[in-house]
KELUMKE-462159 format. One record per atom (N, C-alpha, C): z, x, y. Coordinates in steps of 0.2 Angstrom, whole numbers, plus 5000, padded with zeros to 4 digits. Layout:
# residues N
ZXY
...
***
This chain:
# residues 497
500050044994
499950005001
500050045006
499550035011
499450085016
499950055022
500250105026
500550105032
499950115038
500150065044
499450095048
499850095056
499550115060
499750115067
499350055070
499550035076
499249975079
498549985079
498350055082
497550065083
497250055076
497550075071
497250075064
497049995062
497649955064
497649885062
497049855066
496949875071
496349855076
495749855073
495649925071
495049945067
494949905061
495449885058
495349845052
495149775054
495449755059
495349675061
494549675064
494449725067
493549735069
493249735063
493349775058
492849775052
492949715047
493549685048
493549615045
493049565049
493049555055
492649525059
491849545058
491749605057
491049625056
490749605049
491249605044
491049585038
491049515037
491049475042
491049395042
491649355043
492149375044
492749335045
493149345053
492949295056
493049285064
493849295065
494049325071
494749325073
495049255072
494749215073
495049135074
495249115067
494849145062
495049135054
495649175052
495649225055
496149285053
496749245056
496749215061
497449195065
497649125060
497049085059
497349035054
497649055047
497349105044
497649135039
498349155039
498449205044
499049225047
499649165047
499349115052
499849055053
500049015047
499549005042
499748975037
500249015032
500049085031
500449125027
501249135029
501349135037
501949135039
502349065039
501949005040
502248945039
502548935031
502048945028
502348945020
502948975020
503049025021
503649065022
504349025025
504149005032
504748975036
504848905032
504348875030
504448805027
505048805021
505248865018
505548865012
506248865015
506348885020
507148885023
507248835029
506848785030
507048735034
507048655030
507348615035
507448545032
507348505038
507548435037
507448375042
507948395047
508348435046
508948445052
508648505056
508248545055
508048615058
507548595065
507848625068
507548625076
507248685078
506648705078
506248765079
505948775086
506048825088
505748845095
505348905094
504748895096
504148945095
503948965102
504049035102
503949065109
503149115108
502649095111
502049135110
501749165117
501649215116
501349255121
500549245122
500249275126
499649275129
499049295125
499349345120
498749375116
498749345109
498549375105
498449355098
498849335094
499549385095
500149365092
500349285094
500149285099
500349205101
499949155099
499249165097
498849135093
499149115088
499349165084
499749155078
500249105078
500749115083
501349075083
501048995085
500448985088
500248925090
499948875083
499748925079
499448895073
500148885068
500648925068
501248905065
501548845067
501548835074
501848775077
501448715075
500848715074
500448655073
500548635066
500648685061
500648675055
501348645052
501848675056
502548645056
502548565059
502348555063
502348495067
501948445062
501448455059
501048425055
501348405049
501948435048
502248425041
502948385043
502948365050
503448325052
504148365055
504048425055
504648465058
504748465066
505348465069
505448465075
505348525079
504848535082
504648595084
504548595092
504748645096
504648645103
504248725104
503748705106
503148765109
503248785115
503348845117
503248875123
502748935123
502348925129
501848985130
502249025136
502149085136
502449125141
502049135147
501349115146
500949135152
500549075153
500249055159
499748995159
499149015156
498748945154
498248955151
497648995152
497549015158
497049055160
497149125158
497649145156
497849215154
497949235146
497749175144
497749185136
497149205134
497149245128
496549275125
496049225122
495549235122
494949185120
495149145114
495349175109
495549145102
496149105103
496649125107
497349085108
497149025113
496549025117
496448965120
496148915115
495648935110
495548895105
495948865101
496548895099
497248875096
497448815101
497448835107
497848785112
497548725112
496848725113
496448665112
496548625106
496748655100
496748615094
497448585094
497848605098
498448575098
498448515104
498048535109
497948485114
497648415110
497148435106
496748385102
497248335097
497848365095
498248325092
498848305096
498748305102
499248285106
500048325105
499948385104
500448425102
500748445109
501348435112
501648455118
501748535118
501448565124
501648625125
501848645131
502448685132
502748695139
502548775140
502548795147
502348855149
502948875153
503148945153
503748965155
503549005160
503448965166
503148995173
503548985178
503948925178
504548905183
505248905181
505848915186
506348905184
506548835180
506248795181
506448745177
506248735170
505748775168
505448785161
506048845158
506248885161
506848915158
507448865157
507548835162
508248785159
508048735154
507448715152
507248675147
507348705140
507148795142
507148825135
507848835134
508348845139
508948855138
509248795134
509148725135
509348675133
509148675126
508548685124
508348695118
508548745113
508748795116
509148855112
509748825110
510148795115
510748765112
510748715107
510348695106
510348655099
509848665094
509548715095
509048755090
509348775084
508948785079
509248815072
508848885071
508148885073
507748935072
507248955079
507349015079
506849045085
506249085081
505549065083
505049115080
504749145086
504849225085
504649265090
503849275090
503349255093
502649275094
502349285100
502849325104
502649355110
502249405112
502349465109
501949515110
501849545102
501249565101
501149595095
501149685094
500849705090
500949775088
500649815093
500249795098
499949825102
500249845110
500949835110
501249825115
501349895119
501149915125
501149985127
501749995130
501750065130
502450085133
502450085140
502650025142
502650005150
503149975151
503449965158
503949915160
503649855160
504149805157
503849735157
504149695163
503749645165
504049595170
504749575168
505149565173
505949525172
505949475169
505549445169
505549375166
505449375158
505149425156
505249445149
505849485146
506149515151
506849555148
507349505149
507249455153
507749395154
507649335146
507049345145
506849295139
507149335133
507149405133
507349425127
508049425126
508349435132
509149425132
509349345130
508949295132
509149235129
509049225123
508549245119
508349255113
508849285108
509149345111
509649385107
510249355107
510449315112
511149265112
511049205108
510349195106
510349125102
510749135095
511149085094
511549085088
511149075081
510649045082
510349035075
509949095073
509449085067
509049135065
508549145070
508249225070
507649235073
507249265069
506549245069
506049265065
505549305070
505249355067
504749385072
504149395069
503549375072
502849385068
502649445069
502449485064
502249545063
502649605066
502949595073
503349645074
503649615080
504449625081
504849595085
504649615093
504549575097
504349575104
504849625108
504449675111
504749735115
504849795111
504649785104
504549855101
503949875101
503949945102
503249975101
502949975094
502449965093
502149965086
502050025085
501950085087
501750135086
502250185083
502850195086
503450235085
504050195085
504150135085
504650095084
505250105089
505050125095
505550125100
505450075104
505950045107
506049975112
505950005119
505549965123
505349985130
505849955135
506449965134
507049945138
507349875136
506949845131
507349785129
506949755123
507149715119
506849695113
507249635110
506849595105
507049555102
507349575095
508049565093
508349585088
508249535082
507649545078
507549475073
508049485067
508049435064
508549435057
507949455052
507349415053
506749445048
506249445053
505649485050
505049485052
504549475047
504049435048
503549425043
502949475045
502849515042
502349575043
501649555041
501149555045
500449525042
500049585040
499849585034
499449625031
499649685029
499949745033
500149805031
500649815036
501149855033
501749875037
501349925043
501749905049
501549945054
502050015055
501850075059
502250125058
502950105063
502750065068
503350045072
503850005068
503749965063
504249935059
504749985056
504350045053
504750085050
505150145053
504850165060
505150225063
505650205068
506250255070
506650245075
507050185076
506950135080
507350085081
507050015076
506450035074
506049975071
506549945065
506849985060
507149945055
507749895058
508049925064
508549885066
508249815070
507649815074
507449755076
507049725071
506849745066
506449695062
506849655057
507549685055
507949645051
507549655044
507649605039
507249585032
506549585034
506149625031
505449615031
505149575025
504649535026
504249505022
503449515024
503149535019
502349565020
501949505017
501549485021
501049435020
500349455019
499949445015
499149465014
498749415017
498249425021
497849385024
497149395023
496949445018
496349465015
495949515019
496349555023
495849605028
496049675022
495349715021
495349775018
495549825020
496049845017
496549905020
496049975020
495649965014
495150045013
494650045019
494549995023
494050005029
494150045033
494750085032
494950145038
495150195034
494950255037
495150315034
495850335036
496250315032
496950325032
497350355026
497950395027
498250425022
499050415023
499150355025
499850335025
500050285022
500650295018
500850245012
501450225012
501650175009
502250145007
502450155000
502950184998
503150214991
503250144988
502950124982
503050094978
503250114971
503550074966
503850124961
503150134956
502650094957
502150104954
501650164955
501750184961
501450244964
501650314962
502350314958
502650374956
502350404949
502350454948
502250494941
502850514939
503450494939
504150504936
504450434936
504850424930
505050464924
504350474920
504450524916
503850534911
504150524904
503750504899
503950494893
504050554889
504550564886
504750624883
504450634875
504250684874
504150704867
504650704863
504650694856
505150704851
505350784850
504850824849
504950894847
504850924854
505550934858
505650964864
506250994863
506451034868
507051064869
507351064877
507851094879
508151084885
507651114890
507451174889
506951214894
506351174894
506151124891
505551084892
505651034897
506251014900
506450984905
506751014912
506651074912
506751114919
507351144919
507451204919
508051244921
508051254928
508651224931
508551224938
509151264941
508951314946
509551344949
509751324956
510351314957
510651284964
511051334967
510951364973
511251404977
511651374982
512251364981
512551304986
513351334986
513551304992
514351294993
514451364997
515151344999
515451405004
516151375004
516651415006
517351405008
517351335012
517751295009
517651225013
517151185012
516651195008
516051155006
515851155000
516351174995
516251174987
515851124984
515951064987
515850994985
515050994984
514851024990
514051014991
513551034985
513851084982
513451114977
513551064970
514251054969
514351004964
513950944964
513850914970
513450854971
512750864970
512450914971
511750944971
511550954963
512050984960
511851004953
511950944949
512350904949
512450824947
511950784949
511550794955
510950754956
510350784952
510350844950
509850874946
510050854939
510650864936
510750844930
510550774929
510750724933
510650654931
509950634932
509450664936
508850654936
508450684930
508850704925
508450734919
508350804917
508550844923
508550924921
508850944915
508450974911
508751004906
509351054906
509351094911
509851144912
510051154918
510551154921
510651164929
511251234929
511051284933
511551324934
511651334942
512351334944
512551334950
512651404953
512451434957
512751504959
513151494966
513851514966
514251494971
514451574973
514851574980
515151634982
515751634977
515951704976
516551714973
517151684975
517351674982
517951654984
517851574981
517451534980
517451464978
517351454971
517251514966
517151504959
517551454956
518251464957
518751434954
518851364955
518751344962
518751264963
518151234961
517451274961
516951234958
516951234951
517251284948
517051284939
517551224938
518151214940
518651164938
518451094940
517951074944
517651014946
517051004943
516751054942
515851044941
515951014933
515250974932
515150944925
515150994920
515350984914
515551024910
514851064906
514251014907
513651024905
513251084910
513551104916
513251144920
513551214920
513151264920
513351334920
513551344929
514051384929
514251404936
514351484936
514051514940
513951594942
514051614948
514251674949
514351694956
513851734958
513851744964
513251784967
513551824974
513151884975
513351914982
512651894986
512551924992
512051904997
511351954996
511351994989
510752024988
510451994982
510551934980
510351904974
509451884975
509151914970
508451904970
508151864966
507451844966
507151804961
507151834954
507151894953
507151924948
507851914944
508351914947
509051894945
508951834941
508651784945
508651714943
508151704937
507651754937
507051744932
507451754924
507951804925
508251824919
508551754915
508651704920
508951634916
508451584914
507851604914
507251564914
507251504917
507351514924
507251454928
506751434931
506551364932
505951344934
505951324941
506551294944
506451284951
507151304954
507151314961
507651344964
507851304970
508551284971
508651244976
509251284981
509151294987
509451324991
509751304998
510451294999
510651275005
511151225006
511351175000
511851135001
512551165002
512851145007
513451195009
513651265010
512951295011
513151365011
513351385018
513351345023
513551375030
513151425032
513351445039
513051495043
513351555044
513951555042
514251625043
514051695039
513751685033
513451735030
512651735031
512251785030
511651785032
511251775026
510951715025
510651695019
509851705019
509651735026
508751745027
508651785021
509051845020
508751895016
508551865009
509051815006
508951785000
508251735001
508151705006
507551665008
506951705007
506951765010
506451805010
506051835003
506751854999
506551864993
506151804989
506551734990
506251694985
505551664988
505351674995
504751654998
504151704995
504451764992
503951814990
503851804983
504051754980
504151744973
503551684971
503651664964
503251614962
503451544961
504351554959
504651494957
504651444963
504651384962
504651324967
505351334970
505351324977
506051314981
506051254984
506651214984
506951164987
507351194993
507151184999
507651215005
507951165009
508751145008
509051095010
509551115015
509851075020
510351085023
510451155028
510951195026
511051245030
510451305029
510151305022
509651335021
509051335025
509051265029
508451255033
508651305041
509351295042
509451335047
509351415046
509451445040
509251515039
508551525038
508151465036
507451485036
507151485043
507451455048
507251455055
507151545057
507651565054
507651655056
507151685053
506751655047
506251705044
505651655044
505451615048
504951565048
504351595047
504151655050
503551695047
503451705040
503951725038
503951725030
503651665027
503951605029
503651545026
502951545027
502651565032
501951545034
501551595030
501851655028
501451695024
501451685017
501951645016
502151635009
501751585004
501551604997
501251554994
501651514989
502251534991
502751504985
502651414987
502751374982
502851304982
503551294985
503651254991
504151244994
504151164996
504851154996
504951084998
505651095004
505551065010
506151065015
506350985015
506950985017
507250925017
507750915023
507350925028
507850915035
508050845038
508550825041
508450765045
508150785052
508250735056
507850755062
508250815066
508850805066
509250865070
508950935067
509050935061
508751005057
508151025059
507550965059
506950985060
506751005067
507150985072
507150995078
507251065080
507851085077
507951155077
507551215073
507251185068
506751225064
506051235068
505951185072
505251185075
505251205082
505951205085
506051225091
505751175097
505951095095
505651055099
506151005099
506350985106
506950935107
506850875102
507550845100
507350795094
507050735099
507050715105
506850655109
506050665108
505750725109
505050735108
504950715102
505250725096
505050715090
505150645088
505550615091
505550545090
505050505093
504650535098
504150505101
503550515096
503450555092
502950565088
503150605082
503550565077
503850605071
503250615066
502850575065
502250575060
501750635063
501650645069
501350705071
501550765070
502250775072
502550845071
502650855063
502850805060
502950815052
502250835049
501750795050
501150815047
500850875049
501050895055
500750965058
501151025055
501751015054
502151075050
501951075043
501951025040
501851025033
501051065031
500651045036
499851055034
499851135037
500251155042
500251215045
500451275041
501051255038
501551305034
501451285025
500951245024
500951225018
501451205013
502051175017
502551145013
502651085013
502951055008
503150975008
503750965012
503650915017
504250905021
504550845019
505150825018
505550765017
505950765024
505650725028
506050715034
506450635033
507150665034
507650615032
507750565036
507850505035
508050445040
508150375035
508250325039
508250255036
507650245032
507050255034
506350255031
506250335030
506450365025
506250445024
505550445024
505250505027
504450515026
504450575023
503850575018
503750635014
502950655016
502950715019
502350735021
502050795016
501450775014
501150825010
500750875013
500450935009
500250985012
499450965014
499150915012
498450895012
498350845018
498950825021
498850775026
499250705024
499450695018
499650625016
500350615018
500550555020
501050535022
501450475018
502050475015
502250425012
502950405014
503050335017
503750295019
504050285013
504750295013
505050285007
505250195010
505350165003
505450095003
506050075002
506450124999
507150104997
507750135001
508350115000
508950145004
509250085008
509850105011
510150055015
510750105019
510950075024
511350115029
512150145025
512250115021
512950145017
512750215014
512050235013
511850305011
512050355017
512150335023
512250385028
513050405026
513150445021
513750465021
513750535017
514350575020
514350635016
514150655009
513750705009
513450715001
512950694999
512650635001
512050595000
511450645000
511450685005
510850735006
510750785000
511450804999
511550854993
511250824987
511350774985
511150734980
510450724979
510050714985
509450704986
509050764984
509250824987
509050884985
509050904979
509650894975
509650904969
509250864963
509050794966
508650754962
507950784963
507750794969
507050834969
506950894965
507550934965
507350994962
507350974954
507750934951
507850914944
507250884942
506950844947
506350814945
505750854945
505750904949
505150944950
505251004944
505851014941
505751054935
505551024929
505350964928
505150934923
504350914923
504050994924
503350974925
503050944930
503350924935
503150874941
502950914947
502450904950
502150934956
502750914961
502750964966
503350974971
503250904974
502650884978
502550834981
502750764978
502450754972
502750694968
503450704966
503750754966
504450754965
504850724970
504550744976
504850734983
504850654983
504250634981
504150554983
504550514977
504650544971
505050514966
505850514968
506050584971
506650584972
506950544978
506550534984
506850494989
506850424987
506350394982
506250334981
506850314976
507050354971
507550334966
508250354969
508250394974
508950404977
509050334982
508550324985
508750254989
508750204983
508550194979
508550134974
509250144971
509550194969
510150204966
510650174970
510650194979
510950174983
511050094985
510450064983
510350004985
510649944978
510649984972
510849954966
511749954967
512150004970
512650004971
512849954977
512449944982
512649904988
512549844987
512049824983
511949744981
512549724977
512949754973
513549744970
514149744973
514349794977
514849814980
514949824987
514249814991
514249814998
514149884999
513949905006
513649965008
514250005011
514949975013
515350005017
515750065011
515850055006
516150095000
515750144998
515050144999
514650174995
514650264996
514850294992
514850374992
514250394988
514250474990
513750504987
513850504979
514450504976
514550494969
514250434967
514450384971
514150304968
513250324967
512950364971
512150364971
512050394964
512550444963
512450484955
512550434950
513150394950
513350354945
512850294944
512450274949
512050224948
511350234945
511150304946
510650324942
510350294936
510850304932
510850284925
510550204925
510550164929
510350094929
509650094932
509450134937
508750134939
508250174938
508450234934
507950294933
507850274926
507350244924
507250224916
506550244916
***
């Protein structure tokens, strides 16, 4: 399933029109699909307010209103602009409403806002069809900011059509104010703005509807991860041994952060790794060995460890970074690893140390995955976080392709960037996973999956998907507030089948 920018969606619309489906028909399809969903949750007591803008998103709203009224529902239809300001296809839908004697109110005078306020006081559902995905980053007239405040104060349910008004469809940042929807009915394809930055908070729960537009009509390499897209887990052969399922090295931990390595190695073990060896500093060997799973091997190291040392243990993948801290110089180890051939997963403070030897990364031919959150990525590429938020797709894709590394940019909708330009948005996970150690588990899972003869890019996709799905499994049963990193590990046995 593809994820598209507003401009890409516009091209898809134009291609659909060129192929013989007029915009007015696409509006009709969108309106029918949205109305069918809305009808499932309303009854004879429902009082519905629909707010329609001047563009084609407003046209979708007019179709929804017509269909709900024809079914006998109580609907109040408002247009935010006068008729002459409506798009051509929205004007066609307005004439269809007039032909059926369906009343429409225009929000142009103070008295109109007073009527809306009265309807909101007794309403049960607001449908937001004011602005579509193409909303530009510009200052909105005061009346829209006022309107957004009125809707956000509404006590009933708020459903947005395609994207909540006030949210930028490209990067998911609001333009000073916006509607906080409880649900968003996304038309045809997820828009990047629904998944980035403020997008998930504003869209609420999302429902995707198909109106028959061909997503292959554009050149696009952005996707929404679904379980069917993954190449893991794989069926195991009977005549095998532990080394067939990946012997993984985890270089992790420091004084005060010994748990990071334990969580990472457990993530690797529970993802199916045949053998995991955790290298820790001498000073935390006793606490780690006393708490680590008995299935893992625990060894100590100093800062001159090389890939040759690790090769003696028949290892297939190396993970470095969870909990190593910044007090010691790990750049020396990273340089050695980047000169080798074993795939490397670099996480947490490993990314900090990588920034010190970034030239080695560019010259390296070693397969590498890095797993930064936005702050770590900002420090790595020396670009302010605020600038990255304005174009996370561009910055992530550029780095992955320039350095030929897989980038796992962590967030609510974690993004996986491939070395060939592919971009995959994760579809699983919940806010309860914003907890200490969650990233350590993810890094361990990616290493553990990669060790099972899985390409690093595919391992990253599978890791983030099942990591999130495991968190969702726990949250669906016990809620988000009590979710810990260990709960993610414990839940893997239910989702990783």
